[in-house]
N, C-alpha and C positions, 0 to 999 in steps of 0.2 A: 568580476562578473563570471569568469571562467571557473573559478573556484566553487562558486554557488552551483553552477551547472554539474561540475563533477560530484559535488556532495549530493545534489538532487538525485543524479543518476545512481550513485551509490546507495542512497536509501531506497530508491525504487527497486533496485536489483535485490537488495536485502529483503524486501517484501517479496520478490519472486522466490527467493530461497526459502522463506518461511511458508509460503503458500505451497511450494512442492513438498516441503517437510510434512505439513499437515495433511496432504494428499496421500503421501506415502505411508505416514504413520500418525494418525490424528492424536493418538496418545501421548505423543512427544510434547504437544503443546496443551492439550486439555486432559486433565486428569479424570474427571467425572464424566461418564456417559460417552466416553471416545471409542468404545468398542462397539462392534456391530456394523451391520450393513448400512443402517441409517446415517451414522456418522461418516463412514466413507462416502456415501452418496452425497451429503451436504458438503464435504470437503472438496469433492470433485466439482460440484456446482459452483462453490466459490472460486476455485481455481481457473475454471473456465471464463470467468469474468475478471478476476484479478490480474492473472499473468498478462493479458493483453494490455490492461490499463497501466500495470506497472512498467512494462516494456515502453509503451507510449509516453508514459511521463519521463522515463529515463532517456529517451532519444530526441524528443521532439524540440527541446530547447537547442540543441545542437543543429537542426535541420532548418528551423524557419522562425520568424517572429509574426506577430499580429495578434488580432482577436481570437481565431480560431485555436492556434496552439496555446494561448493563454486560457481559453475556455477549457480545454482539454486538460491542463495543469490544475485549474480550479476544480474540475471534477475529480481528479486524483486527490485533491485536497480534501474535498468532502467525503470521499471514500474513507481517507485516513482518519478523518474526524469522527465519522461513524464507528470505525475500528475501535477508536479511542473510547467513544462513549460506551461501547460494549464491554470493553474492558474494565472500565470504571464500574459498570453494573455488576461485573463478576470479581471486583477487587483484585484485578490482575495489573499490578503496577508495571510490569515490563510492557504489557500491551498498551497500557495509558501513555508511558513515557514515548515509546517508540512511534506511536501513532500521532501523538501531539508534535513531536519534533517533524515527522514527515509531513504533517499538515502544514506547519508554519514554513517549512522550507518549500514545498510545493507551490503554496500561495505567494511567497515572496518571488520565487522565480516566474510564476505567472504574471506577477505585476511588472517584472523586469522586461519581459519579452513581449508584453501587449503592446 
């Protein structure tokens, strides 16, 4: 179970890396329409929500168990599932695969700590 917790934390912190990258340089992850004030604004809005959720998903399995931590991880899993769906719509295989793996792992750890 500890290995799953470490994998979960690694994926969540990987999410933080990509959020920070998108905030600093949106064109690194999105090719079309990534320039301009609007893209930077939305990248920052996304980061404001995603960074705390990713950090929570990374640390909560190590801190406590029960329904509330399980629900937090299910929320992170849902967020990753939505990222995957967005990637699917954009035909971005990297986003689909990464989001799907994170979705499954977050959900699995949520069930384990519930």
